[in-house]
TORTOR-958565 format. One record per atom (N, C-alpha, C): residue number from 1; residue in one letter; atom name; x, y, z. Coordinates in steps of 0.05 Angstrom, whole numbers. Layout:
{NUM; "A"; "CA"; {X; Y; Z}}
...
This chain:
{1; "M"; "N"; {176; -926; -1189}}
{1; "M"; "CA"; {149; -920; -1185}}
{1; "M"; "C"; {134; -903; -1198}}
{2; "A"; "N"; {148; -882; -1202}}
{2; "A"; "CA"; {136; -858; -1228}}
{2; "A"; "C"; {121; -871; -1250}}
{3; "A"; "N"; {134; -892; -1261}}
{3; "A"; "CA"; {121; -905; -1286}}
{3; "A"; "C"; {96; -917; -1277}}
{4; "F"; "N"; {89; -925; -1256}}
{4; "F"; "CA"; {68; -938; -1245}}
{4; "F"; "C"; {43; -917; -1246}}
{5; "F"; "N"; {47; -892; -1235}}
{5; "F"; "CA"; {30; -868; -1231}}
{5; "F"; "C"; {28; -859; -1264}}
{6; "M"; "N"; {44; -858; -1277}}
{6; "M"; "CA"; {36; -847; -1305}}
{6; "M"; "C"; {24; -864; -1319}}
{7; "S"; "N"; {24; -891; -1317}}
{7; "S"; "CA"; {5; -907; -1329}}
{7; "S"; "C"; {-23; -909; -1323}}
{8; "A"; "N"; {-30; -894; -1299}}
{8; "A"; "CA"; {-52; -899; -1283}}
{8; "A"; "C"; {-76; -888; -1297}}
{9; "G"; "N"; {-75; -876; -1321}}
{9; "G"; "CA"; {-96; -865; -1338}}
{9; "G"; "C"; {-106; -844; -1328}}
{10; "S"; "N"; {-133; -835; -1335}}
{10; "S"; "CA"; {-140; -808; -1330}}
{10; "S"; "C"; {-157; -805; -1305}}
{11; "L"; "N"; {-164; -830; -1295}}
{11; "L"; "CA"; {-179; -829; -1266}}
{11; "L"; "C"; {-161; -809; -1254}}
{12; "F"; "N"; {-144; -806; -1242}}
{12; "F"; "CA"; {-127; -793; -1222}}
{12; "F"; "C"; {-103; -777; -1238}}
{13; "A"; "N"; {-96; -750; -1230}}
{13; "A"; "CA"; {-76; -742; -1238}}
{13; "A"; "C"; {-54; -759; -1225}}
{14; "A"; "N"; {-22; -761; -1237}}
{14; "A"; "CA"; {-4; -779; -1219}}
{14; "A"; "C"; {-4; -772; -1192}}
{15; "D"; "N"; {-3; -743; -1182}}
{15; "D"; "CA"; {6; -736; -1160}}
{15; "D"; "C"; {-15; -745; -1138}}
{16; "D"; "N"; {-41; -744; -1150}}
{16; "D"; "CA"; {-62; -749; -1132}}
{16; "D"; "C"; {-64; -778; -1126}}
{17; "L"; "N"; {-53; -798; -1147}}
{17; "L"; "CA"; {-57; -826; -1141}}
{17; "L"; "C"; {-27; -832; -1125}}
{18; "N"; "N"; {-11; -821; -1132}}
{18; "N"; "CA"; {14; -823; -1111}}
{18; "N"; "C"; {8; -816; -1083}}
{19; "A"; "N"; {-8; -798; -1078}}
{19; "A"; "CA"; {-17; -787; -1048}}
{19; "A"; "C"; {-37; -806; -1041}}
{20; "A"; "N"; {-54; -820; -1057}}
{20; "A"; "CA"; {-72; -838; -1046}}
{20; "A"; "C"; {-56; -866; -1036}}
{21; "Y"; "N"; {-35; -872; -1059}}
{21; "Y"; "CA"; {-17; -899; -1050}}
{21; "Y"; "C"; {-6; -889; -1027}}
{22; "Q"; "N"; {5; -870; -1023}}
{22; "Q"; "CA"; {20; -865; -996}}
{22; "Q"; "C"; {6; -868; -971}}
{23; "K"; "N"; {-19; -856; -975}}
{23; "K"; "CA"; {-36; -852; -946}}
{23; "K"; "C"; {-41; -880; -941}}
{24; "G"; "N"; {-50; -894; -962}}
{24; "G"; "CA"; {-63; -926; -960}}
{24; "G"; "C"; {-42; -941; -952}}
{25; "R"; "N"; {-17; -937; -957}}
{25; "R"; "CA"; {8; -951; -948}}
{25; "R"; "C"; {18; -947; -923}}
{26; "E"; "N"; {10; -922; -914}}
{26; "E"; "CA"; {19; -911; -886}}
{26; "E"; "C"; {0; -924; -868}}
{27; "A"; "N"; {-26; -919; -877}}
{27; "A"; "CA"; {-47; -931; -860}}
{27; "A"; "C"; {-41; -964; -856}}
{28; "F"; "N"; {-37; -978; -876}}
{28; "F"; "CA"; {-33; -1002; -875}}
{28; "F"; "C"; {-14; -1012; -854}}
{29; "H"; "N"; {11; -998; -856}}
{29; "H"; "CA"; {32; -1003; -839}}
{29; "H"; "C"; {24; -998; -811}}
{30; "K"; "N"; {6; -978; -801}}
{30; "K"; "CA"; {-6; -971; -779}}
{30; "K"; "C"; {-27; -995; -767}}
{31; "G"; "N"; {-33; -1012; -788}}
{31; "G"; "CA"; {-56; -1029; -782}}
{31; "G"; "C"; {-85; -1019; -778}}
{32; "D"; "N"; {-85; -996; -796}}
{32; "D"; "CA"; {-112; -984; -799}}
{32; "D"; "C"; {-120; -990; -825}}
{33; "F"; "N"; {-134; -1015; -826}}
{33; "F"; "CA"; {-140; -1029; -850}}
{33; "F"; "C"; {-165; -1021; -862}}
{34; "A"; "N"; {-184; -1004; -848}}
{34; "A"; "CA"; {-205; -990; -861}}
{34; "A"; "C"; {-196; -966; -881}}
{35; "T"; "N"; {-180; -950; -866}}
{35; "T"; "CA"; {-168; -928; -882}}
{35; "T"; "C"; {-152; -936; -904}}
{36; "A"; "N"; {-133; -953; -899}}
{36; "A"; "CA"; {-116; -968; -922}}
{36; "A"; "C"; {-130; -976; -943}}
{37; "Q"; "N"; {-154; -991; -936}}
{37; "Q"; "CA"; {-168; -1005; -962}}
{37; "Q"; "C"; {-184; -982; -977}}
{38; "A"; "N"; {-191; -960; -964}}
{38; "A"; "CA"; {-202; -938; -979}}
{38; "A"; "C"; {-184; -926; -997}}
{39; "F"; "N"; {-163; -922; -987}}
{39; "F"; "CA"; {-135; -908; -1009}}
{39; "F"; "C"; {-135; -929; -1028}}
{40; "L"; "N"; {-125; -953; -1022}}
{40; "L"; "CA"; {-114; -972; -1038}}
{40; "L"; "C"; {-132; -982; -1060}}
{41; "T"; "N"; {-159; -983; -1054}}
{41; "T"; "CA"; {-178; -988; -1072}}
{41; "T"; "C"; {-179; -967; -1097}}
{42; "Q"; "N"; {-179; -939; -1091}}
{42; "Q"; "CA"; {-171; -920; -1109}}
{42; "Q"; "C"; {-152; -923; -1125}}
{43; "V"; "N"; {-127; -932; -1114}}
{43; "V"; "CA"; {-109; -937; -1129}}
{43; "V"; "C"; {-106; -963; -1150}}
{44; "A"; "N"; {-122; -984; -1134}}
{44; "A"; "CA"; {-124; -1008; -1153}}
{44; "A"; "C"; {-145; -1003; -1180}}
{45; "A"; "N"; {-165; -985; -1172}}
{45; "A"; "CA"; {-178; -976; -1194}}
{45; "A"; "C"; {-167; -965; -1218}}
{46; "A"; "N"; {-148; -946; -1212}}
{46; "A"; "CA"; {-137; -930; -1230}}
{46; "A"; "C"; {-109; -951; -1248}}
{47; "N"; "N"; {-100; -974; -1233}}
{47; "N"; "CA"; {-82; -987; -1238}}
{47; "N"; "C"; {-82; -1012; -1229}}
{48; "P"; "N"; {-96; -1031; -1238}}
{48; "P"; "CA"; {-103; -1057; -1224}}
{48; "P"; "C"; {-78; -1080; -1224}}
{49; "G"; "N"; {-54; -1068; -1246}}
{49; "G"; "CA"; {-31; -1084; -1241}}
{49; "G"; "C"; {-13; -1080; -1221}}
{50; "H"; "N"; {-14; -1057; -1207}}
{50; "H"; "CA"; {-2; -1045; -1185}}
{50; "H"; "C"; {7; -1070; -1163}}
{51; "T"; "N"; {30; -1086; -1163}}
{51; "T"; "CA"; {31; -1108; -1146}}
{51; "T"; "C"; {33; -1103; -1120}}
{52; "D"; "N"; {46; -1083; -1107}}
{52; "D"; "CA"; {44; -1075; -1082}}
{52; "D"; "C"; {11; -1067; -1068}}
{53; "T"; "N"; {0; -1055; -1089}}
{53; "T"; "CA"; {-26; -1050; -1076}}
{53; "T"; "C"; {-45; -1069; -1080}}
{54; "Q"; "N"; {-40; -1089; -1098}}
{54; "Q"; "CA"; {-53; -1115; -1097}}
{54; "Q"; "C"; {-55; -1133; -1074}}
{55; "N"; "N"; {-21; -1137; -1065}}
{55; "N"; "CA"; {-16; -1152; -1045}}
{55; "N"; "C"; {-26; -1140; -1013}}
{56; "M"; "N"; {-26; -1113; -1011}}
{56; "M"; "CA"; {-37; -1100; -987}}
{56; "M"; "C"; {-69; -1106; -987}}
{57; "L"; "N"; {-82; -1105; -1010}}
{57; "L"; "CA"; {-110; -1113; -1011}}
{57; "L"; "C"; {-115; -1136; -1004}}
{58; "R"; "N"; {-102; -1157; -1017}}
{58; "R"; "CA"; {-106; -1184; -1007}}
{58; "R"; "C"; {-97; -1192; -977}}
{59; "Y"; "N"; {-77; -1179; -969}}
{59; "Y"; "CA"; {-72; -1181; -940}}
{59; "Y"; "C"; {-95; -1170; -923}}
{60; "I"; "N"; {-110; -1150; -926}}
{60; "I"; "CA"; {-132; -1132; -912}}
{60; "I"; "C"; {-153; -1153; -914}}
{61; "K"; "N"; {-158; -1168; -935}}
{61; "K"; "CA"; {-182; -1181; -947}}
{61; "K"; "C"; {-180; -1204; -928}}
{62; "A"; "N"; {-154; -1218; -924}}
{62; "A"; "CA"; {-156; -1238; -911}}
{62; "A"; "C"; {-148; -1238; -878}}
{63; "H"; "N"; {-141; -1214; -868}}
{63; "H"; "CA"; {-131; -1215; -844}}
{63; "H"; "C"; {-147; -1193; -823}}
{64; "A"; "N"; {-163; -1177; -836}}
{64; "A"; "CA"; {-183; -1155; -823}}
{64; "A"; "C"; {-200; -1173; -812}}
{65; "K"; "N"; {-209; -1165; -788}}
{65; "K"; "CA"; {-229; -1174; -776}}
{65; "K"; "C"; {-255; -1164; -784}}
{66; "P"; "N"; {-276; -1180; -784}}
{66; "P"; "CA"; {-304; -1166; -794}}
{66; "P"; "C"; {-307; -1145; -778}}
{67; "E"; "N"; {-325; -1124; -793}}
{67; "E"; "CA"; {-326; -1094; -782}}
{67; "E"; "C"; {-346; -1098; -760}}
{68; "A"; "N"; {-341; -1099; -733}}
{68; "A"; "CA"; {-353; -1101; -709}}
{68; "A"; "C"; {-354; -1073; -703}}
{69; "S"; "N"; {-337; -1055; -713}}
{69; "S"; "CA"; {-342; -1032; -704}}
{69; "S"; "C"; {-360; -1014; -720}}
{70; "T"; "N"; {-374; -1021; -735}}
{70; "T"; "CA"; {-403; -1008; -745}}
{70; "T"; "C"; {-419; -999; -726}}
{71; "L"; "N"; {-423; -1020; -706}}
{71; "L"; "CA"; {-437; -1013; -678}}
{71; "L"; "C"; {-425; -987; -667}}
{72; "R"; "N"; {-400; -988; -663}}
{72; "R"; "CA"; {-382; -966; -648}}
{72; "R"; "C"; {-388; -944; -665}}
{73; "R"; "N"; {-388; -943; -694}}
{73; "R"; "CA"; {-392; -920; -711}}
{73; "R"; "C"; {-424; -911; -708}}
{74; "D"; "N"; {-440; -926; -703}}
{74; "D"; "CA"; {-466; -923; -701}}
{74; "D"; "C"; {-472; -905; -676}}
{75; "Y"; "N"; {-459; -916; -652}}
{75; "Y"; "CA"; {-459; -903; -627}}
{75; "Y"; "C"; {-442; -878; -627}}
{76; "A"; "N"; {-422; -877; -645}}
{76; "A"; "CA"; {-405; -850; -644}}
{76; "A"; "C"; {-421; -830; -656}}
{77; "A"; "N"; {-438; -835; -677}}
{77; "A"; "CA"; {-456; -814; -690}}
{77; "A"; "C"; {-477; -802; -672}}
{78; "V"; "N"; {-482; -813; -650}}
{78; "V"; "CA"; {-504; -802; -634}}
{78; "V"; "C"; {-489; -786; -613}}
{79; "T"; "N"; {-497; -761; -614}}
{79; "T"; "CA"; {-485; -745; -594}}
{79; "T"; "C"; {-506; -736; -576}}
{80; "I"; "N"; {-499; -740; -547}}
{80; "I"; "CA"; {-523; -735; -526}}
{80; "I"; "C"; {-516; -707; -514}}
{81; "P"; "N"; {-536; -686; -514}}
{81; "P"; "CA"; {-529; -663; -507}}
{81; "P"; "C"; {-518; -658; -479}}
{82; "K"; "N"; {-531; -676; -458}}
{82; "K"; "CA"; {-525; -674; -431}}
{82; "K"; "C"; {-529; -699; -417}}
{83; "I"; "N"; {-512; -706; -400}}
{83; "I"; "CA"; {-512; -728; -385}}
{83; "I"; "C"; {-507; -721; -351}}
{84; "E"; "N"; {-530; -725; -339}}
{84; "E"; "CA"; {-520; -719; -305}}
{84; "E"; "C"; {-532; -742; -292}}
{85; "M"; "N"; {-513; -757; -279}}
{85; "M"; "CA"; {-518; -779; -263}}
{85; "M"; "C"; {-503; -774; -238}}
{86; "E"; "N"; {-516; -784; -214}}
{86; "E"; "CA"; {-501; -778; -190}}
{86; "E"; "C"; {-511; -803; -170}}
{87; "E"; "N"; {-491; -816; -162}}
{87; "E"; "CA"; {-490; -842; -146}}
{87; "E"; "C"; {-510; -866; -157}}
{88; "V"; "N"; {-506; -868; -179}}
{88; "V"; "CA"; {-526; -890; -190}}
{88; "V"; "C"; {-509; -917; -198}}
{89; "T"; "N"; {-520; -939; -198}}
{89; "T"; "CA"; {-509; -963; -209}}
{89; "T"; "C"; {-505; -963; -237}}
{90; "L"; "N"; {-487; -984; -246}}
{90; "L"; "CA"; {-476; -983; -273}}
{90; "L"; "C"; {-506; -992; -287}}
{91; "T"; "N"; {-516; -1008; -279}}
{91; "T"; "CA"; {-547; -1017; -293}}
{91; "T"; "C"; {-564; -992; -296}}
{92; "E"; "N"; {-569; -976; -278}}
{92; "E"; "CA"; {-581; -952; -277}}
{92; "E"; "C"; {-575; -931; -295}}
{93; "A"; "N"; {-545; -931; -298}}
{93; "A"; "CA"; {-529; -913; -315}}
{93; "A"; "C"; {-537; -919; -347}}
{94; "L"; "N"; {-531; -941; -348}}
{94; "L"; "CA"; {-542; -958; -376}}
{94; "L"; "C"; {-565; -951; -385}}
{95; "A"; "N"; {-589; -957; -364}}
{95; "A"; "CA"; {-617; -946; -369}}
{95; "A"; "C"; {-620; -920; -379}}
{96; "G"; "N"; {-609; -905; -361}}
{96; "G"; "CA"; {-610; -872; -369}}
{96; "G"; "C"; {-596; -868; -394}}
{97; "L"; "N"; {-573; -878; -403}}
{97; "L"; "CA"; {-554; -876; -427}}
{97; "L"; "C"; {-579; -881; -449}}
{98; "R"; "N"; {-587; -905; -447}}
{98; "R"; "CA"; {-605; -917; -468}}
{98; "R"; "C"; {-630; -896; -472}}
{99; "L"; "N"; {-640; -884; -454}}
{99; "L"; "CA"; {-660; -864; -457}}
{99; "L"; "C"; {-653; -840; -471}}
{100; "L"; "N"; {-634; -830; -465}}
{100; "L"; "CA"; {-618; -807; -469}}
{100; "L"; "C"; {-610; -808; -502}}
{101; "S"; "N"; {-596; -832; -509}}
{101; "S"; "CA"; {-591; -842; -535}}
{101; "S"; "C"; {-613; -842; -554}}
{102; "K"; "N"; {-635; -854; -546}}
{102; "K"; "CA"; {-659; -859; -562}}
{102; "K"; "C"; {-673; -828; -564}}
{103; "N"; "N"; {-670; -811; -543}}
{103; "N"; "CA"; {-680; -782; -550}}
{103; "N"; "C"; {-661; -767; -569}}
{104; "A"; "N"; {-641; -773; -566}}
{104; "A"; "CA"; {-614; -758; -582}}
{104; "A"; "C"; {-618; -762; -611}}
{105; "S"; "N"; {-628; -788; -617}}
{105; "S"; "CA"; {-620; -803; -640}}
{105; "S"; "C"; {-654; -802; -655}}
{106; "A"; "N"; {-673; -789; -642}}
{106; "A"; "CA"; {-700; -787; -652}}
{106; "A"; "C"; {-712; -816; -654}}
{107; "G"; "N"; {-703; -838; -635}}
{107; "G"; "CA"; {-716; -863; -637}}
{107; "G"; "C"; {-697; -884; -650}}
{108; "K"; "N"; {-678; -876; -666}}
{108; "K"; "CA"; {-663; -890; -681}}
{108; "K"; "C"; {-640; -908; -670}}
{109; "V"; "N"; {-627; -898; -647}}
{109; "V"; "CA"; {-610; -913; -636}}
{109; "V"; "C"; {-615; -915; -607}}
{110; "S"; "N"; {-616; -941; -595}}
{110; "S"; "CA"; {-621; -953; -569}}
{110; "S"; "C"; {-600; -968; -562}}
{111; "P"; "N"; {-579; -959; -547}}
{111; "P"; "CA"; {-552; -980; -544}}
{111; "P"; "C"; {-560; -1003; -531}}
{112; "N"; "N"; {-549; -1030; -541}}
{112; "N"; "CA"; {-554; -1054; -530}}
{112; "N"; "C"; {-527; -1057; -515}}
{113; "V"; "N"; {-528; -1059; -491}}
{113; "V"; "CA"; {-495; -1064; -477}}
{113; "V"; "C"; {-509; -1083; -456}}
{114; "I"; "N"; {-482; -1106; -455}}
{114; "I"; "CA"; {-489; -1128; -442}}
{114; "I"; "C"; {-465; -1127; -418}}
{115; "V"; "N"; {-469; -1128; -395}}
{115; "V"; "CA"; {-449; -1127; -372}}
{115; "V"; "C"; {-440; -1155; -364}}
{116; "K"; "N"; {-417; -1159; -367}}
{116; "K"; "CA"; {-408; -1184; -356}}
{116; "K"; "C"; {-390; -1180; -336}}
{117; "G"; "N"; {-399; -1196; -310}}
{117; "G"; "CA"; {-387; -1187; -287}}
{117; "G"; "C"; {-403; -1184; -266}}
{118; "T"; "N"; {-402; -1204; -243}}
{118; "T"; "CA"; {-423; -1200; -221}}
{118; "T"; "C"; {-422; -1178; -209}}
{119; "D"; "N"; {-399; -1169; -198}}
{119; "D"; "CA"; {-403; -1143; -184}}
{119; "D"; "C"; {-401; -1117; -201}}
{120; "L"; "N"; {-397; -1120; -227}}
{120; "L"; "CA"; {-398; -1096; -246}}
{120; "L"; "C"; {-421; -1078; -245}}
{121; "S"; "N"; {-440; -1093; -246}}
{121; "S"; "CA"; {-473; -1079; -249}}
{121; "S"; "C"; {-477; -1065; -224}}
{122; "T"; "N"; {-468; -1066; -203}}
{122; "T"; "CA"; {-478; -1057; -184}}
{122; "T"; "C"; {-460; -1036; -170}}
{123; "K"; "N"; {-438; -1029; -183}}
{123; "K"; "CA"; {-416; -1010; -181}}
{123; "K"; "C"; {-430; -983; -182}}
{124; "K"; "N"; {-422; -965; -162}}
{124; "K"; "CA"; {-436; -933; -163}}
{124; "K"; "C"; {-416; -918; -181}}
{125; "L"; "N"; {-430; -897; -190}}
{125; "L"; "CA"; {-416; -882; -204}}
{125; "L"; "C"; {-429; -855; -205}}
{126; "S"; "N"; {-420; -831; -214}}
{126; "S"; "CA"; {-425; -804; -216}}
{126; "S"; "C"; {-417; -796; -243}}
{127; "L"; "N"; {-432; -779; -263}}
{127; "L"; "CA"; {-423; -775; -290}}
{127; "L"; "C"; {-434; -754; -295}}
{128; "S"; "N"; {-422; -724; -306}}
{128; "S"; "CA"; {-431; -703; -309}}
{128; "S"; "C"; {-417; -695; -339}}
{129; "L"; "N"; {-435; -700; -362}}
{129; "L"; "CA"; {-419; -690; -388}}
{129; "L"; "C"; {-441; -678; -405}}
{130; "S"; "N"; {-425; -661; -422}}
{130; "S"; "CA"; {-445; -650; -446}}
{130; "S"; "C"; {-436; -651; -472}}
{131; "N"; "N"; {-451; -651; -493}}
{131; "N"; "CA"; {-447; -658; -520}}
{131; "N"; "C"; {-425; -678; -525}}
{132; "V"; "N"; {-431; -705; -518}}
{132; "V"; "CA"; {-409; -724; -519}}
{132; "V"; "C"; {-422; -749; -536}}
{133; "P"; "N"; {-407; -757; -551}}
{133; "P"; "CA"; {-416; -784; -567}}
{133; "P"; "C"; {-428; -806; -553}}
{134; "L"; "N"; {-446; -823; -560}}
{134; "L"; "CA"; {-451; -848; -543}}
{134; "L"; "C"; {-434; -862; -537}}
{135; "S"; "N"; {-411; -870; -555}}
{135; "S"; "CA"; {-387; -887; -554}}
{135; "S"; "C"; {-367; -877; -531}}
{136; "E"; "N"; {-369; -852; -530}}
{136; "E"; "CA"; {-350; -835; -511}}
{136; "E"; "C"; {-361; -839; -482}}
{137; "A"; "N"; {-387; -838; -482}}
{137; "A"; "CA"; {-399; -840; -454}}
{137; "A"; "C"; {-399; -870; -448}}
{138; "L"; "N"; {-401; -892; -460}}
{138; "L"; "CA"; {-395; -917; -455}}
{138; "L"; "C"; {-365; -919; -442}}
{139; "E"; "N"; {-347; -909; -457}}
{139; "E"; "CA"; {-320; -905; -451}}
{139; "E"; "C"; {-316; -896; -420}}
{140; "Y"; "N"; {-330; -875; -415}}
{140; "Y"; "CA"; {-330; -863; -391}}
{140; "Y"; "C"; {-336; -879; -372}}
{141; "L"; "N"; {-361; -893; -376}}
{141; "L"; "CA"; {-376; -909; -354}}
{141; "L"; "C"; {-353; -932; -351}}
{142; "A"; "N"; {-342; -941; -370}}
{142; "A"; "CA"; {-323; -967; -369}}
{142; "A"; "C"; {-298; -957; -348}}
{143; "Q"; "N"; {-289; -936; -353}}
{143; "Q"; "CA"; {-270; -920; -335}}
{143; "Q"; "C"; {-276; -916; -309}}
{144; "L"; "N"; {-296; -911; -306}}
{144; "L"; "CA"; {-312; -904; -274}}
{144; "L"; "C"; {-316; -930; -260}}
{145; "T"; "N"; {-322; -949; -278}}
{145; "T"; "CA"; {-328; -978; -260}}
{145; "T"; "C"; {-303; -998; -263}}
{146; "G"; "N"; {-280; -988; -273}}
{146; "G"; "CA"; {-257; -1007; -279}}
{146; "G"; "C"; {-264; -1033; -297}}
{147; "S"; "N"; {-277; -1022; -320}}
{147; "S"; "CA"; {-283; -1044; -338}}
{147; "S"; "C"; {-271; -1037; -366}}
{148; "K"; "N"; {-279; -1053; -385}}
{148; "K"; "CA"; {-271; -1039; -413}}
{148; "K"; "C"; {-294; -1048; -430}}
{149; "V"; "N"; {-295; -1031; -452}}
{149; "V"; "CA"; {-316; -1035; -474}}
{149; "V"; "C"; {-304; -1048; -496}}
{150; "S"; "N"; {-319; -1066; -503}}
{150; "S"; "CA"; {-315; -1080; -534}}
{150; "S"; "C"; {-341; -1078; -550}}
{151; "Y"; "N"; {-334; -1082; -575}}
{151; "Y"; "CA"; {-358; -1081; -595}}
{151; "Y"; "C"; {-360; -1106; -606}}
{152; "E"; "N"; {-384; -1118; -606}}
{152; "E"; "CA"; {-394; -1146; -621}}
{152; "E"; "C"; {-412; -1136; -642}}
{153; "K"; "N"; {-424; -1152; -662}}
{153; "K"; "CA"; {-438; -1145; -681}}
{153; "K"; "C"; {-463; -1127; -672}}
{154; "H"; "N"; {-473; -1139; -651}}
{154; "H"; "CA"; {-506; -1132; -641}}
{154; "H"; "C"; {-499; -1118; -612}}
{155; "A"; "N"; {-480; -1119; -600}}
{155; "A"; "CA"; {-484; -1106; -572}}
{155; "A"; "C"; {-453; -1095; -566}}
{156; "A"; "N"; {-453; -1078; -545}}
{156; "A"; "CA"; {-429; -1068; -532}}
{156; "A"; "C"; {-427; -1084; -509}}
{157; "I"; "N"; {-402; -1089; -502}}
{157; "I"; "CA"; {-398; -1113; -479}}
{157; "I"; "C"; {-378; -1098; -461}}
{158; "L"; "N"; {-390; -1095; -434}}
{158; "L"; "CA"; {-378; -1081; -412}}
{158; "L"; "C"; {-367; -1104; -395}}
{159; "S"; "N"; {-342; -1108; -395}}
{159; "S"; "CA"; {-328; -1133; -377}}
{159; "S"; "C"; {-311; -1120; -361}}
{160; "D"; "N"; {-306; -1137; -340}}
{160; "D"; "CA"; {-287; -1131; -319}}
{160; "D"; "C"; {-257; -1131; -332}}
{161; "A"; "N"; {-245; -1107; -330}}
{161; "A"; "CA"; {-219; -1103; -343}}
{161; "A"; "C"; {-197; -1122; -331}}
{162; "T"; "N"; {-199; -1130; -300}}
{162; "T"; "CA"; {-179; -1146; -292}}
{162; "T"; "C"; {-181; -1177; -299}}
{163; "V"; "N"; {-206; -1185; -304}}
{163; "V"; "CA"; {-211; -1209; -315}}
{163; "V"; "C"; {-201; -1212; -341}}
{164; "A"; "N"; {-205; -1190; -359}}
{164; "A"; "CA"; {-192; -1195; -386}}
{164; "A"; "C"; {-165; -1195; -390}}
{165; "V"; "N"; {-153; -1180; -371}}
{165; "V"; "CA"; {-123; -1179; -372}}
{165; "V"; "C"; {-112; -1209; -359}}
{166; "E"; "N"; {-127; -1219; -343}}
{166; "E"; "CA"; {-120; -1247; -329}}
{166; "E"; "C"; {-123; -1271; -349}}
{167; "T"; "N"; {-146; -1265; -365}}
{167; "T"; "CA"; {-151; -1286; -390}}
{167; "T"; "C"; {-129; -1279; -407}}
{168; "A"; "N"; {-127; -1259; -413}}
{168; "A"; "CA"; {-106; -1255; -435}}
{168; "A"; "C"; {-74; -1267; -430}}
{169; "S"; "N"; {-69; -1264; -403}}
{169; "S"; "CA"; {-42; -1273; -395}}
{169; "S"; "C"; {-38; -1302; -390}}
{170; "K"; "N"; {-63; -1315; -389}}
{170; "K"; "CA"; {-67; -1346; -385}}
{170; "K"; "C"; {-59; -1354; -410}}
{171; "A"; "N"; {-70; -1341; -432}}
{171; "A"; "CA"; {-75; -1352; -459}}
{171; "A"; "C"; {-44; -1354; -466}}
{172; "K"; "N"; {-26; -1336; -462}}
{172; "K"; "CA"; {3; -1338; -467}}
{172; "K"; "C"; {18; -1363; -458}}
């Protein structure tokens, strides 16, 4: 393997390239394809003939799901200074969160959240948080209402966690 890194050219020092490869390989085996791809792309640029790197990058391209987490990243980038809600329904909490997010992001981010489940939108909750990312606030709302958050391309989906578990077990 040392010969691989010595022939990598002048883009990276051998130690830097080896470190990038090891970090990419570790992330790949953990299933963190976004991180793996970032490191392995650096390695591939320096040495396009490295078979293991090319194989991992091909696998990532074939098996990685489309980046639905872009929305999650956008929501994580918005920090809400203060959230105070007492005995509100999930629908009311989401309306408040929408307004707080819009204010915190200077009008750039207004979360689109779809609630799936008949009883879910009327569940009552209380929440008091400070300096929390929008994505985390949605996770708290999900925990308090017994639901789960998933991210699609244009919306976060809050769905009843028990229905999701039942559906998954029926599929097996």
